[in-house]
DRENKEDO-521767 format. One record per atom (N, C-alpha, C): residue number from 1; residue in one letter; chain; atom name; x negated, y negated, z negated. Coordinates in steps of 0.05 Angstrom, whole numbers. Layout:
// residues N
[NUM; A; A; CA; [X; Y; Z]]
...
***
This chain:
// residues 216
[1; M; A; N; [314; -48; -425]]
[1; M; A; CA; [290; -67; -431]]
[1; M; A; C; [299; -84; -438]]
[2; S; A; N; [274; -96; -457]]
[2; S; A; CA; [280; -123; -471]]
[2; S; A; C; [266; -143; -455]]
[3; L; A; N; [286; -162; -450]]
[3; L; A; CA; [266; -181; -431]]
[3; L; A; C; [262; -217; -443]]
[4; R; A; N; [242; -231; -441]]
[4; R; A; CA; [236; -254; -450]]
[4; R; A; C; [252; -274; -436]]
[5; V; A; N; [271; -292; -447]]
[5; V; A; CA; [286; -312; -432]]
[5; V; A; C; [284; -334; -441]]
[6; V; A; N; [283; -355; -424]]
[6; V; A; CA; [284; -383; -432]]
[6; V; A; C; [313; -389; -425]]
[7; L; A; N; [327; -402; -441]]
[7; L; A; CA; [353; -411; -433]]
[7; L; A; C; [356; -446; -436]]
[8; A; A; N; [375; -457; -420]]
[8; A; A; CA; [375; -489; -415]]
[8; A; A; C; [413; -488; -412]]
[9; E; A; N; [420; -501; -443]]
[9; E; A; CA; [446; -506; -445]]
[9; E; A; C; [456; -533; -456]]
[10; D; A; N; [465; -545; -445]]
[10; D; A; CA; [470; -574; -463]]
[10; D; A; C; [487; -575; -487]]
[11; S; A; N; [502; -557; -478]]
[11; S; A; CA; [524; -554; -504]]
[11; S; A; C; [511; -536; -529]]
[12; P; A; N; [514; -549; -549]]
[12; P; A; CA; [502; -538; -570]]
[12; P; A; C; [512; -509; -585]]
[13; L; A; N; [537; -510; -579]]
[13; L; A; CA; [558; -485; -586]]
[13; L; A; C; [556; -463; -568]]
[14; L; A; N; [558; -468; -549]]
[14; L; A; CA; [553; -446; -519]]
[14; L; A; C; [526; -438; -522]]
[15; R; A; N; [503; -460; -523]]
[15; R; A; CA; [473; -450; -529]]
[15; R; A; C; [470; -433; -547]]
[16; D; A; N; [481; -432; -575]]
[16; D; A; CA; [486; -417; -593]]
[16; D; A; C; [491; -389; -583]]
[17; G; A; N; [517; -394; -578]]
[17; G; A; CA; [531; -368; -568]]
[17; G; A; C; [511; -351; -551]]
[18; L; A; N; [501; -358; -527]]
[18; L; A; CA; [487; -346; -509]]
[18; L; A; C; [462; -338; -520]]
[19; V; A; N; [448; -348; -538]]
[19; V; A; CA; [426; -341; -546]]
[19; V; A; C; [436; -310; -564]]
[20; G; A; N; [460; -310; -585]]
[20; G; A; CA; [469; -293; -597]]
[20; G; A; C; [472; -271; -578]]
[21; V; A; N; [489; -273; -551]]
[21; V; A; CA; [496; -255; -536]]
[21; V; A; C; [469; -240; -526]]
[22; L; A; N; [445; -252; -517]]
[22; L; A; CA; [422; -241; -506]]
[22; L; A; C; [409; -230; -528]]
[23; E; A; N; [408; -236; -553]]
[23; E; A; CA; [393; -226; -576]]
[23; E; A; C; [414; -196; -583]]
[24; R; A; N; [438; -200; -584]]
[24; R; A; CA; [454; -178; -587]]
[24; R; A; C; [444; -149; -567]]
[25; F; A; N; [436; -160; -547]]
[25; F; A; CA; [433; -137; -520]]
[25; F; A; C; [400; -127; -516]]
[26; G; A; N; [391; -142; -537]]
[26; G; A; CA; [360; -135; -542]]
[26; G; A; C; [340; -151; -535]]
[27; H; A; N; [353; -174; -527]]
[27; H; A; CA; [328; -196; -511]]
[27; H; A; C; [317; -211; -531]]
[28; R; A; N; [292; -224; -528]]
[28; R; A; CA; [283; -243; -537]]
[28; R; A; C; [284; -268; -521]]
[29; V; A; N; [292; -287; -543]]
[29; V; A; CA; [299; -317; -523]]
[29; V; A; C; [279; -334; -539]]
[30; A; A; N; [258; -333; -512]]
[30; A; A; CA; [239; -351; -522]]
[30; A; A; C; [239; -383; -533]]
[31; A; A; N; [253; -394; -511]]
[31; A; A; CA; [264; -427; -522]]
[31; A; A; C; [289; -420; -517]]
[32; A; A; N; [308; -441; -523]]
[32; A; A; CA; [336; -445; -516]]
[32; A; A; C; [339; -474; -522]]
[33; V; A; N; [345; -492; -502]]
[33; V; A; CA; [337; -520; -496]]
[33; V; A; C; [356; -532; -493]]
[34; G; A; N; [366; -563; -486]]
[34; G; A; CA; [380; -572; -489]]
[34; G; A; C; [382; -599; -457]]
[35; D; A; N; [363; -597; -446]]
[35; D; A; CA; [360; -614; -422]]
[35; D; A; C; [343; -598; -402]]
[36; A; A; N; [340; -611; -377]]
[36; A; A; CA; [327; -602; -356]]
[36; A; A; C; [291; -603; -366]]
[37; D; A; N; [284; -630; -371]]
[37; D; A; CA; [255; -630; -372]]
[37; D; A; C; [249; -615; -396]]
[38; A; A; N; [266; -608; -418]]
[38; A; A; CA; [254; -589; -437]]
[38; A; A; C; [242; -561; -420]]
[39; L; A; N; [265; -557; -402]]
[39; L; A; CA; [265; -529; -386]]
[39; L; A; C; [252; -527; -376]]
[40; L; A; N; [231; -551; -366]]
[40; L; A; CA; [209; -548; -351]]
[40; L; A; C; [186; -544; -369]]
[41; V; A; N; [184; -556; -390]]
[41; V; A; CA; [167; -551; -409]]
[41; V; A; C; [160; -524; -421]]
[42; A; A; N; [187; -498; -429]]
[42; A; A; CA; [184; -486; -444]]
[42; A; A; C; [182; -467; -419]]
[43; A; A; N; [194; -460; -397]]
[43; A; A; CA; [184; -440; -374]]
[43; A; A; C; [157; -445; -366]]
[44; R; A; N; [148; -467; -372]]
[44; R; A; CA; [113; -462; -356]]
[44; R; A; C; [103; -457; -381]]
[45; E; A; N; [111; -460; -411]]
[45; E; A; CA; [96; -449; -435]]
[45; E; A; C; [99; -420; -441]]
[46; H; A; N; [122; -415; -439]]
[46; H; A; CA; [129; -387; -443]]
[46; H; A; C; [133; -373; -420]]
[47; A; A; N; [124; -370; -398]]
[47; A; A; CA; [122; -350; -373]]
[47; A; A; C; [144; -328; -376]]
[48; P; A; N; [172; -336; -376]]
[48; P; A; CA; [194; -317; -383]]
[48; P; A; C; [198; -299; -363]]
[49; D; A; N; [211; -280; -373]]
[49; D; A; CA; [220; -256; -346]]
[49; D; A; C; [242; -258; -330]]
[50; V; A; N; [260; -286; -347]]
[50; V; A; CA; [272; -295; -330]]
[50; V; A; C; [293; -319; -341]]
[51; V; A; N; [303; -345; -325]]
[51; V; A; CA; [310; -367; -332]]
[51; V; A; C; [340; -369; -329]]
[52; V; A; N; [352; -368; -346]]
[52; V; A; CA; [380; -377; -353]]
[52; V; A; C; [382; -406; -355]]
[53; T; A; N; [406; -421; -334]]
[53; T; A; CA; [408; -446; -339]]
[53; T; A; C; [431; -461; -325]]
[54; D; A; N; [445; -480; -342]]
[54; D; A; CA; [463; -504; -331]]
[54; D; A; C; [456; -510; -307]]
[55; V; A; N; [479; -519; -294]]
[55; V; A; CA; [475; -536; -270]]
[55; V; A; C; [469; -564; -279]]
[56; R; A; N; [489; -570; -292]]
[56; R; A; CA; [492; -596; -298]]
[56; R; A; C; [483; -600; -334]]
[57; M; A; N; [466; -621; -335]]
[57; M; A; CA; [457; -625; -359]]
[57; M; A; C; [430; -652; -364]]
[58; P; A; N; [430; -666; -385]]
[58; P; A; CA; [410; -682; -389]]
[58; P; A; C; [382; -675; -373]]
[59; P; A; N; [372; -691; -363]]
[59; P; A; CA; [371; -727; -377]]
[59; P; A; C; [392; -740; -359]]
[60; G; A; N; [398; -729; -337]]
[60; G; A; CA; [413; -748; -308]]
[60; G; A; C; [446; -743; -310]]
[61; H; A; N; [449; -718; -320]]
[61; H; A; CA; [480; -701; -322]]
[61; H; A; C; [488; -697; -299]]
[62; G; A; N; [470; -694; -276]]
[62; G; A; CA; [486; -687; -250]]
[62; G; A; C; [474; -659; -248]]
[63; D; A; N; [455; -656; -229]]
[63; D; A; CA; [457; -630; -220]]
[63; D; A; C; [425; -620; -231]]
[64; D; A; N; [414; -633; -252]]
[64; D; A; CA; [386; -627; -269]]
[64; D; A; C; [376; -609; -271]]
[65; G; A; N; [393; -587; -286]]
[65; G; A; CA; [390; -563; -285]]
[65; G; A; C; [378; -546; -262]]
[66; L; A; N; [390; -547; -238]]
[66; L; A; CA; [391; -535; -220]]
[66; L; A; C; [362; -548; -210]]
[67; R; A; N; [357; -567; -207]]
[67; R; A; CA; [337; -581; -195]]
[67; R; A; C; [313; -570; -208]]
[68; A; A; N; [314; -568; -242]]
[68; A; A; CA; [292; -555; -249]]
[68; A; A; C; [290; -529; -240]]
[69; A; A; N; [313; -510; -239]]
[69; A; A; CA; [304; -489; -231]]
[69; A; A; C; [292; -484; -201]]
[70; V; A; N; [295; -503; -188]]
[70; V; A; CA; [285; -497; -161]]
[70; V; A; C; [252; -504; -162]]
[71; A; A; N; [250; -520; -179]]
[71; A; A; CA; [220; -534; -175]]
[71; A; A; C; [206; -513; -194]]
[72; L; A; N; [217; -500; -213]]
[72; L; A; CA; [205; -478; -226]]
[72; L; A; C; [199; -452; -213]]
[73; R; A; N; [220; -447; -193]]
[73; R; A; CA; [214; -425; -167]]
[73; R; A; C; [186; -438; -150]]
[74; A; A; N; [192; -465; -146]]
[74; A; A; CA; [166; -470; -128]]
[74; A; A; C; [140; -464; -144]]
[75; E; A; N; [138; -474; -161]]
[75; E; A; CA; [113; -466; -175]]
[75; E; A; C; [105; -442; -182]]
[76; R; A; N; [128; -420; -187]]
[76; R; A; CA; [130; -390; -195]]
[76; R; A; C; [151; -377; -171]]
[77; P; A; N; [138; -371; -149]]
[77; P; A; CA; [148; -350; -134]]
[77; P; A; C; [166; -328; -145]]
[78; G; A; N; [181; -321; -139]]
[78; G; A; CA; [192; -293; -146]]
[78; G; A; C; [202; -295; -178]]
[79; L; A; N; [205; -325; -190]]
[79; L; A; CA; [214; -327; -222]]
[79; L; A; C; [242; -321; -223]]
[80; P; A; N; [259; -304; -240]]
[80; P; A; CA; [287; -295; -234]]
[80; P; A; C; [299; -313; -244]]
[81; L; A; N; [323; -325; -235]]
[81; L; A; CA; [340; -345; -240]]
[81; L; A; C; [360; -339; -240]]
[82; L; A; N; [378; -345; -266]]
[82; L; A; CA; [407; -345; -263]]
[82; L; A; C; [418; -370; -271]]
[83; V; A; N; [439; -384; -251]]
[83; V; A; CA; [449; -407; -251]]
[83; V; A; C; [476; -409; -263]]
[84; L; A; N; [486; -428; -286]]
[84; L; A; CA; [511; -428; -290]]
[84; L; A; C; [525; -449; -284]]
[85; S; A; N; [549; -448; -278]]
[85; S; A; CA; [560; -472; -268]]
[85; S; A; C; [596; -472; -272]]
[86; Q; A; N; [603; -493; -289]]
[86; Q; A; CA; [631; -495; -298]]
[86; Q; A; C; [650; -488; -276]]
[87; Y; A; N; [642; -505; -259]]
[87; Y; A; CA; [662; -494; -229]]
[87; Y; A; C; [653; -489; -205]]
[88; L; A; N; [672; -473; -194]]
[88; L; A; CA; [659; -469; -164]]
[88; L; A; C; [645; -492; -143]]
[89; E; A; N; [625; -494; -150]]
[89; E; A; CA; [615; -512; -129]]
[89; E; A; C; [604; -498; -104]]
[90; Q; A; N; [609; -503; -81]]
[90; Q; A; CA; [601; -490; -53]]
[90; Q; A; C; [568; -503; -44]]
[91; S; A; N; [560; -529; -52]]
[91; S; A; CA; [540; -529; -53]]
[91; S; A; C; [518; -526; -64]]
[92; Y; A; N; [523; -518; -94]]
[92; Y; A; CA; [508; -505; -114]]
[92; Y; A; C; [508; -474; -113]]
[93; A; A; N; [526; -467; -97]]
[93; A; A; CA; [524; -433; -90]]
[93; A; A; C; [499; -430; -77]]
[94; A; A; N; [504; -448; -47]]
[94; A; A; CA; [493; -452; -23]]
[94; A; A; C; [458; -455; -33]]
[95; H; A; N; [454; -477; -51]]
[95; H; A; CA; [427; -480; -62]]
[95; H; A; C; [416; -458; -75]]
[96; V; A; N; [432; -442; -91]]
[96; V; A; CA; [417; -417; -107]]
[96; V; A; C; [417; -397; -85]]
[97; L; A; N; [433; -400; -64]]
[97; L; A; CA; [426; -375; -37]]
[97; L; A; C; [399; -377; -29]]
[98; D; A; N; [390; -415; -25]]
[98; D; A; CA; [370; -414; -9]]
[98; D; A; C; [353; -401; -23]]
[99; L; A; N; [348; -398; -55]]
[99; L; A; CA; [328; -391; -69]]
[99; L; A; C; [315; -365; -70]]
[100; G; A; N; [343; -350; -48]]
[100; G; A; CA; [343; -321; -45]]
[100; G; A; C; [321; -313; -24]]
[101; D; A; N; [319; -330; -7]]
[101; D; A; CA; [303; -331; 19]]
[101; D; A; C; [279; -306; 3]]
[102; G; A; N; [264; -318; -11]]
[102; G; A; CA; [239; -307; -23]]
[102; G; A; C; [248; -281; -41]]
[103; P; A; N; [216; -270; -54]]
[103; P; A; CA; [225; -257; -74]]
[103; P; A; C; [235; -265; -98]]
[104; G; A; N; [237; -248; -118]]
[104; G; A; CA; [254; -256; -143]]
[104; G; A; C; [287; -253; -141]]
[105; G; A; N; [293; -241; -163]]
[105; G; A; CA; [331; -247; -167]]
[105; G; A; C; [338; -273; -167]]
[106; I; A; N; [358; -274; -164]]
[106; I; A; CA; [372; -293; -166]]
[106; I; A; C; [406; -293; -175]]
[107; G; A; N; [414; -312; -184]]
[107; G; A; CA; [441; -303; -196]]
[107; G; A; C; [458; -333; -196]]
[108; Y; A; N; [484; -331; -194]]
[108; Y; A; CA; [505; -354; -196]]
[108; Y; A; C; [526; -344; -207]]
[109; L; A; N; [531; -359; -233]]
[109; L; A; CA; [557; -343; -249]]
[109; L; A; C; [569; -376; -257]]
[110; L; A; N; [599; -368; -257]]
[110; L; A; CA; [611; -388; -272]]
[110; L; A; C; [619; -387; -298]]
[111; K; A; N; [616; -405; -312]]
[111; K; A; CA; [617; -403; -345]]
[111; K; A; C; [639; -380; -349]]
[112; D; A; N; [662; -379; -344]]
[112; D; A; CA; [685; -370; -351]]
[112; D; A; C; [672; -342; -357]]
[113; R; A; N; [656; -329; -337]]
[113; R; A; CA; [639; -305; -337]]
[113; R; A; C; [625; -293; -365]]
[114; V; A; N; [617; -318; -377]]
[114; V; A; CA; [603; -315; -398]]
[114; V; A; C; [621; -306; -414]]
[115; T; A; N; [640; -312; -423]]
[115; T; A; CA; [665; -295; -439]]
[115; T; A; C; [658; -268; -443]]
[116; A; A; N; [659; -257; -417]]
[116; A; A; CA; [649; -224; -414]]
[116; A; A; C; [626; -217; -414]]
[117; V; A; N; [622; -219; -440]]
[117; V; A; CA; [591; -210; -458]]
[117; V; A; C; [572; -197; -443]]
[118; A; A; N; [589; -168; -439]]
[118; A; A; CA; [571; -144; -428]]
[118; A; A; C; [572; -149; -391]]
[119; E; A; N; [588; -165; -381]]
[119; E; A; CA; [580; -179; -355]]
[119; E; A; C; [557; -186; -352]]
[120; F; A; N; [557; -208; -371]]
[120; F; A; CA; [537; -232; -373]]
[120; F; A; C; [512; -223; -372]]
[121; A; A; N; [512; -203; -391]]
[121; A; A; CA; [488; -193; -407]]
[121; A; A; C; [476; -170; -384]]
[122; D; A; N; [492; -157; -363]]
[122; D; A; CA; [488; -140; -345]]
[122; D; A; C; [478; -156; -315]]
[123; A; A; N; [489; -179; -317]]
[123; A; A; CA; [477; -201; -292]]
[123; A; A; C; [449; -216; -301]]
[124; V; A; N; [446; -213; -325]]
[124; V; A; CA; [420; -226; -331]]
[124; V; A; C; [396; -201; -327]]
[125; A; A; N; [405; -177; -336]]
[125; A; A; CA; [382; -155; -320]]
[125; A; A; C; [389; -147; -302]]
[126; R; A; N; [403; -146; -281]]
[126; R; A; CA; [402; -144; -255]]
[126; R; A; C; [383; -170; -243]]
[127; V; A; N; [390; -193; -253]]
[127; V; A; CA; [371; -212; -243]]
[127; V; A; C; [347; -202; -240]]
[128; A; A; N; [337; -205; -271]]
[128; A; A; CA; [313; -199; -285]]
[128; A; A; C; [293; -177; -265]]
[129; A; A; N; [312; -160; -258]]
[129; A; A; CA; [301; -134; -244]]
[129; A; A; C; [303; -139; -207]]
[130; G; A; N; [310; -166; -200]]
[130; G; A; CA; [301; -172; -176]]
[130; G; A; C; [338; -173; -155]]
[131; A; A; N; [356; -170; -169]]
[131; A; A; CA; [380; -166; -154]]
[131; A; A; C; [391; -197; -145]]
[132; T; A; N; [407; -198; -129]]
[132; T; A; CA; [421; -224; -123]]
[132; T; A; C; [452; -215; -135]]
[133; V; A; N; [453; -231; -156]]
[133; V; A; CA; [480; -232; -169]]
[133; V; A; C; [501; -255; -163]]
[134; M; A; N; [522; -253; -159]]
[134; M; A; CA; [545; -276; -147]]
[134; M; A; C; [568; -268; -162]]
[135; D; A; N; [577; -288; -172]]
[135; D; A; CA; [602; -288; -191]]
[135; D; A; C; [627; -279; -173]]
[136; P; A; N; [639; -252; -182]]
[136; P; A; CA; [659; -249; -163]]
[136; P; A; C; [675; -265; -155]]
[137; E; A; N; [685; -287; -166]]
[137; E; A; CA; [704; -307; -166]]
[137; E; A; C; [693; -323; -140]]
[138; V; A; N; [665; -328; -141]]
[138; V; A; CA; [651; -340; -124]]
[138; V; A; C; [657; -330; -89]]
[139; V; A; N; [653; -306; -95]]
[139; V; A; CA; [651; -288; -68]]
[139; V; A; C; [682; -285; -62]]
[140; R; A; N; [701; -277; -76]]
[140; R; A; CA; [729; -281; -64]]
[140; R; A; C; [735; -310; -51]]
[141; Q; A; N; [732; -335; -68]]
[141; Q; A; CA; [735; -355; -49]]
[141; Q; A; C; [727; -359; -24]]
[142; L; A; N; [692; -349; -25]]
[142; L; A; CA; [681; -359; -3]]
[142; L; A; C; [684; -335; 22]]
[143; L; A; N; [699; -311; 15]]
[143; L; A; CA; [705; -294; 33]]
[143; L; A; C; [729; -303; 47]]
[144; R; A; N; [751; -321; 37]]
[144; R; A; CA; [767; -332; 51]]
[144; R; A; C; [765; -347; 77]]
[145; R; A; N; [741; -358; 72]]
[145; R; A; CA; [726; -382; 91]]
[145; R; A; C; [710; -367; 116]]
[146; R; A; N; [705; -338; 109]]
[146; R; A; CA; [681; -329; 124]]
[146; R; A; C; [696; -320; 155]]
[147; N; A; N; [671; -324; 173]]
[147; N; A; CA; [679; -328; 199]]
[147; N; A; C; [650; -325; 220]]
[148; G; A; N; [653; -317; 248]]
[148; G; A; CA; [628; -311; 257]]
[148; G; A; C; [621; -287; 258]]
[149; P; A; N; [593; -281; 253]]
[149; P; A; CA; [583; -253; 252]]
[149; P; A; C; [597; -232; 237]]
[150; L; A; N; [605; -244; 212]]
[150; L; A; CA; [628; -222; 199]]
[150; L; A; C; [655; -215; 207]]
[151; D; A; N; [663; -227; 234]]
[151; D; A; CA; [686; -212; 238]]
[151; D; A; C; [677; -187; 259]]
[152; R; A; N; [645; -180; 261]]
[152; R; A; CA; [648; -152; 272]]
[152; R; A; C; [655; -136; 253]]
[153; L; A; N; [650; -141; 221]]
[153; L; A; CA; [657; -116; 206]]
[153; L; A; C; [682; -111; 202]]
[154; T; A; N; [688; -85; 199]]
[154; T; A; CA; [711; -72; 189]]
[154; T; A; C; [726; -78; 158]]
[155; A; A; N; [750; -80; 156]]
[155; A; A; CA; [758; -91; 126]]
[155; A; A; C; [739; -71; 107]]
[156; R; A; N; [734; -42; 110]]
[156; R; A; CA; [725; -35; 91]]
[156; R; A; C; [693; -44; 85]]
[157; E; A; N; [683; -46; 112]]
[157; E; A; CA; [651; -58; 108]]
[157; E; A; C; [648; -86; 95]]
[158; R; A; N; [676; -95; 104]]
[158; R; A; CA; [675; -133; 88]]
[158; R; A; C; [674; -117; 53]]
[159; E; A; N; [690; -103; 51]]
[159; E; A; CA; [693; -97; 22]]
[159; E; A; C; [668; -91; 9]]
[160; V; A; N; [651; -73; 22]]
[160; V; A; CA; [626; -58; 7]]
[160; V; A; C; [607; -78; 6]]
[161; L; A; N; [605; -103; 30]]
[161; L; A; CA; [594; -129; 27]]
[161; L; A; C; [594; -144; 10]]
[162; A; A; N; [624; -149; 3]]
[162; A; A; CA; [626; -162; -20]]
[162; A; A; C; [617; -152; -49]]
[163; L; A; N; [621; -129; -49]]
[163; L; A; CA; [608; -118; -82]]
[163; L; A; C; [576; -115; -74]]
[164; M; A; N; [563; -115; -50]]
[164; M; A; CA; [536; -116; -52]]
[164; M; A; C; [529; -148; -60]]
[165; A; A; N; [547; -165; -55]]
[165; A; A; CA; [544; -196; -56]]
[165; A; A; C; [546; -199; -91]]
[166; E; A; N; [561; -183; -98]]
[166; E; A; CA; [566; -182; -135]]
[166; E; A; C; [542; -174; -146]]
[167; G; A; N; [522; -153; -125]]
[167; G; A; CA; [493; -149; -142]]
[167; G; A; C; [495; -117; -154]]
[168; H; A; N; [525; -102; -138]]
[168; H; A; CA; [524; -74; -144]]
[168; H; A; C; [506; -60; -131]]
[169; S; A; N; [496; -36; -137]]
[169; S; A; CA; [481; -12; -128]]
[169; S; A; C; [505; 2; -109]]
[170; N; A; N; [487; 17; -93]]
[170; N; A; CA; [508; 36; -76]]
[170; N; A; C; [527; 48; -92]]
[171; G; A; N; [509; 60; -112]]
[171; G; A; CA; [530; 84; -132]]
[171; G; A; C; [550; 68; -144]]
[172; A; A; N; [553; 45; -158]]
[172; A; A; CA; [569; 26; -167]]
[172; A; A; C; [593; 24; -137]]
[173; I; A; N; [582; 13; -120]]
[173; I; A; CA; [608; 11; -106]]
[173; I; A; C; [622; 37; -97]]
[174; A; A; N; [609; 54; -96]]
[174; A; A; CA; [617; 83; -89]]
[174; A; A; C; [643; 87; -110]]
[175; R; A; N; [632; 76; -136]]
[175; R; A; CA; [650; 87; -159]]
[175; R; A; C; [678; 67; -159]]
[176; A; A; N; [675; 44; -148]]
[176; A; A; CA; [692; 20; -147]]
[176; A; A; C; [708; 29; -128]]
[177; L; A; N; [702; 42; -99]]
[177; L; A; CA; [718; 45; -81]]
[177; L; A; C; [726; 77; -81]]
[178; F; A; N; [725; 87; -101]]
[178; F; A; CA; [727; 117; -98]]
[178; F; A; C; [725; 132; -71]]
[179; V; A; N; [699; 131; -64]]
[179; V; A; CA; [688; 140; -48]]
[179; V; A; C; [657; 154; -54]]
[180; S; A; N; [647; 170; -30]]
[180; S; A; CA; [624; 182; -40]]
[180; S; A; C; [600; 165; -32]]
[181; E; A; N; [577; 170; -48]]
[181; E; A; CA; [554; 149; -43]]
[181; E; A; C; [547; 151; -11]]
[182; A; A; N; [549; 170; -1]]
[182; A; A; CA; [540; 176; 29]]
[182; A; A; C; [558; 162; 43]]
[183; A; A; N; [580; 153; 40]]
[183; A; A; CA; [599; 133; 61]]
[183; A; A; C; [592; 108; 53]]
[184; V; A; N; [584; 106; 28]]
[184; V; A; CA; [574; 83; 27]]
[184; V; A; C; [548; 68; 38]]
[185; L; A; N; [526; 93; 38]]
[185; L; A; CA; [504; 85; 59]]
[185; L; A; C; [509; 82; 85]]
[186; K; A; N; [532; 101; 91]]
[186; K; A; CA; [540; 94; 116]]
[186; K; A; C; [551; 72; 125]]
[187; H; A; N; [567; 58; 114]]
[187; H; A; CA; [580; 32; 108]]
[187; H; A; C; [555; 7; 118]]
[188; V; A; N; [535; 8; 91]]
[188; V; A; CA; [513; 0; 92]]
[188; V; A; C; [500; -9; 119]]
[189; G; A; N; [491; 13; 122]]
[189; G; A; CA; [480; 19; 160]]
[189; G; A; C; [491; 4; 167]]
[190; A; A; N; [517; 7; 176]]
[190; A; A; CA; [535; -2; 193]]
[190; A; A; C; [534; -38; 188]]
[191; I; A; N; [538; -49; 165]]
[191; I; A; CA; [536; -75; 162]]
[191; I; A; C; [510; -82; 174]]
[192; L; A; N; [493; -75; 161]]
[192; L; A; CA; [458; -82; 169]]
[192; L; A; C; [457; -94; 205]]
[193; Q; A; N; [471; -70; 213]]
[193; Q; A; CA; [467; -62; 245]]
[193; Q; A; C; [490; -91; 265]]
[194; K; A; N; [505; -92; 247]]
[194; K; A; CA; [531; -108; 264]]
[194; K; A; C; [514; -139; 259]]
[195; L; A; N; [506; -144; 232]]
[195; L; A; CA; [498; -173; 226]]
[195; L; A; C; [468; -173; 243]]
[196; D; A; N; [458; -155; 253]]
[196; D; A; CA; [430; -160; 276]]
[196; D; A; C; [407; -169; 258]]
[197; L; A; N; [405; -147; 237]]
[197; L; A; CA; [383; -166; 212]]
[197; L; A; C; [359; -149; 222]]
[198; P; A; N; [333; -159; 212]]
[198; P; A; CA; [310; -156; 224]]
[198; P; A; C; [304; -124; 209]]
[199; V; A; N; [291; -105; 224]]
[199; V; A; CA; [281; -86; 206]]
[199; V; A; C; [264; -90; 190]]
[200; T; A; N; [263; -92; 173]]
[200; T; A; CA; [242; -98; 145]]
[200; T; A; C; [249; -72; 125]]
[201; G; A; N; [242; -82; 95]]
[201; G; A; CA; [244; -62; 74]]
[201; G; A; C; [280; -60; 71]]
[202; E; A; N; [287; -40; 72]]
[202; E; A; CA; [315; -39; 56]]
[202; E; A; C; [330; -59; 36]]
[203; S; A; N; [314; -70; 22]]
[203; S; A; CA; [325; -78; 1]]
[203; S; A; C; [323; -107; 10]]
[204; H; A; N; [309; -113; 23]]
[204; H; A; CA; [307; -142; 33]]
[204; H; A; C; [326; -145; 56]]
[205; R; A; N; [332; -124; 71]]
[205; R; A; CA; [351; -125; 90]]
[205; R; A; C; [386; -133; 77]]
[206; R; A; N; [384; -124; 57]]
[206; R; A; CA; [405; -127; 36]]
[206; R; A; C; [412; -151; 28]]
[207; V; A; N; [391; -167; 15]]
[207; V; A; CA; [392; -193; 15]]
[207; V; A; C; [397; -206; 31]]
[208; L; A; N; [386; -204; 56]]
[208; L; A; CA; [399; -219; 85]]
[208; L; A; C; [424; -213; 90]]
[209; A; A; N; [438; -194; 84]]
[209; A; A; CA; [455; -181; 89]]
[209; A; A; C; [476; -206; 64]]
[210; V; A; N; [475; -206; 43]]
[210; V; A; CA; [485; -214; 19]]
[210; V; A; C; [487; -247; 34]]
[211; L; A; N; [464; -257; 35]]
[211; L; A; CA; [462; -284; 44]]
[211; L; A; C; [475; -295; 69]]
[212; T; A; N; [472; -274; 87]]
[212; T; A; CA; [494; -285; 113]]
[212; T; A; C; [527; -279; 108]]
[213; Y; A; N; [527; -268; 94]]
[213; Y; A; CA; [562; -266; 80]]
[213; Y; A; C; [570; -288; 61]]
[214; L; A; N; [552; -295; 48]]
[214; L; A; CA; [562; -325; 27]]
[214; L; A; C; [557; -346; 39]]
[215; R; A; N; [540; -345; 60]]
[215; R; A; CA; [532; -376; 75]]
[215; R; A; C; [552; -374; 98]]
[216; G; A; N; [562; -355; 113]]
[216; G; A; CA; [579; -350; 130]]
[216; G; A; C; [571; -366; 157]]
***
């Protein structure tokens, strides 16, 4: 499916590269800008299917891109957002996760992941479709710090939850772990029960499980 994308990245070289990747996979980049103020203007003008933005960019060269994304999400609840970061910052990842409490897809990728163009394009598509997608390296590092309710999970259940956190479907998890999809469904059910999540829609409970996992 072709997506209308608004992209914000202050490095002209990387920005052009991202535009090329997105267009290669059949998407239309409605605007590619280099600062947070321009991102706000472009997203309001083009009403994109998904916004892809760097965290750090002008005008303040701090977390301006992330703050612009938060503002856009407040204006348009459910706007899919994929945030890129040069380094793993737990505070940034947590801020992105806070956006996942509402409708709409969210994602947090390290820029190194962008070099794997198929993975990047897949992440954009999954976020646009409403998924929560976290960089595998973010998941691995946060996993080392987990405690609390997650201690109730078995090793296999934690593996399943880690793959859920990366945005994989049950079928993809089954293939990654070389088990049946029925086995994955059983593990997902056990995870949701052990984390004492409220009984709501299945997709919403999966997101809540991922948020519980990554926030610890």
